[in-house]
N, C-alpha and C positions, 0 to 999 in steps of 0.2 A: 504494500500500500504506500502511495507517495505521501509526501509531507502534507500536501493540501488536503487529501482525503482523510488522513489521520487526524489533522486538526479539526476538520468538520465533524468527524465521529466523536472526538473528545468534547466538542462544543455541544453536541446533542446530549451526551451522557451527563454533562454537568448542568444542563438546563432544568427549568422547573418541571415538575411531574406532568402537568397538563400537556406541555409541549412534547415531552418524551413519549407520552401515551399516544398523542396524535401522530407522531412520526412513526412509531411502531406499527400503527394501523396502516400507514402508507406502505411500509416495507413488506407487510404480510398480505396485502390485498391480492385477490385472485382476479386475473384479467384475461381478456380474449387472447388466444394464441397468436393472433396477428400483431399484437403489441409487443415491441421490444423496448424495455424500460430499464434505466439505470440511474443511480444517484449521480448528481453532478454538483459542482461548486456553486453554492447559493450566492446571490448578490449580497454585497456588504452595505451596512449602514441604513438599510431600509427599515429594520426593526431590530430589537435586541436579540431575537432568535430567528433563524431562518433555515429551511431545509428545501432542497430542490431536486426535482426529477426531470430527466429528459427522455423522450419516448419517440418512437417511429412506428408507423404502420407499414408492415412489410408483407407483401404477397407475391409469390413466385419470384422471390429474390429481388423484388423491385420496391424501392422506397416510395410510398404513395403520399405520405404526409409525415410531418414531424412537429414536435412541440416541446415546450418546457412548462412545468407546473411548479410554482414556488409557494411554500407554506411559510407565512410570517406570523410571529407571535410577540405581542407586547403585553406582559403581565399587568401593566398599569392601565391597559386599555388605550384606545386611540379614537379621538373624536370623529375623524373622517370615516373610520371603519364602523363605528357604533358597535364595537366589540373588541376582544383581545386577540382574535385570529383574523387573518386575511389570506385569501388564495389569489395568486396572480398567474396569468397564463399567456403564452404566446403559441400560436398554431400557424403553420404554413403548409400550403399544398399548391401544386401546379394544376392548371385547368386548361381545358380547351378554350381557345380564344373567343369563340362565340358565346360560351357560358360566362366568361369574364366580362363580356360586354353587356350582359343583362343588367338593366338599371335597378332591378329589385334585388340583386345579389347581396349587397351589404345587409339589407333588412332581413333577408332570409337567413344569412349566416348568424346574425345576432339572435334571431328567434331560435336557432338551433341550440345555442348556448343555454338560454333560459329554459327551453323545452327539455334539454337533457337533464337539467337539475330537477325540474318539475316531474319528469317521468320517473325519477328515482324517489319521489316524495320528499325531497330535501327542502329544508327551510333555510333561507339565506336573505341577505339584505344588502343594500348599498351597491348594486351592480353598476359597473361603468366600464367603458372600453371603446375601441375603435375597430372597424373592419376596413382594410385597405386592399385594393386590387391594383396590380401593376402589370405592365406588358414590357417585354424586352425584345428589341429587334437587333439583329446582328449584321455587321458590315465588314468590308475588307477581308482580312484573313479569316474572320468568323462568319462570313456571308453564307456559308453552306448550312449553317444551323437554322432550324425552323424558329419562327417567332415563338416566344414562351410567355405565358400568362400565369400569374400567381395570386393567390388570395392569402391574406394575413389577418389573423384575429388576435388582438391584444385586449385582455379583459381582466377584471378583478372583481371579487365579491367577498362578502363576509359570511362564512358558514356559521349558522346559529349553534351556540354551545349547548351541549346536553349534560348528562350526568357527570359530575366532577368538573364542570366547566370545560369539557372537551367536545369539540364537534366530531361528527362522524366522518372523519377524513377518508376512510376507505370508500364510503359511498360517494363522496365528492370526487375521488379519484376515478371511480368507475364511471360516473357521469361524464367526467372530462374525457375519458377514453372513448365513451360513446360518441361524443362530439368529434374527437379526432378521427374515428373510423367513419363517421358520417361525412366529414369533409374529404376524407380519402376516397369516398365513393364505394365503400363496402356495404353490402346489404346488412340490415339489422340482425343482431345475433339472437335476440330473445323472442318468444312468442308475443303476439299482440302488438308488434311494432311495425307491421307491414305497411302502414300508411306513411312511414318516414321516407322523405325524398332525399336522395344523395346526389352529390355532384359527379358528373362524368369526368374521369381523370384523363390527363394526357398520358399516354403509354409510351414506353421507351425510356432511354437513359435520361436522368435528371441530374442537374447540378444545383447545389445550394450554396 
């Protein structure tokens, strides 16, 4: 284990019990097999305690979407959060250009985030974020590459705390993975979700 990861592990082990409990739930959550997830270095100075995961949706050895989920904790509470925990996310995926041109795409993607949380029966507050779409066109020595379009979701929300002042972080992670798979264009995994619409993805090699 490198020094950075060792330091992060020690920071979690010496953190308050509610944060350690919340992190343990993230570490032991059971997720869809298409999700490849690993801990990563959390951002500094956003909160007294932080833990981060990075994940990718992989199917047929192809990276369809990727993202990061960060758990923040301030034992004293935070006025902007209206709580002592906060979840922050970044999700990216490449799209077909015609889909990226849909004027309703940002609204649809934001509704997927809130819908994923609601579908899991999760209580949350103070949601905020942005949905950004971008297109890249290549010229000169890169002119043979096809144009690429990408969607990016940046968001944060406050998970409501339950017993012992700890939110159900495993369920929030599962909802986040539902969103990640939905953006990746995968069909829903569970029964009763057949009405969920997913984005058709650009197939072939991707660069991030």
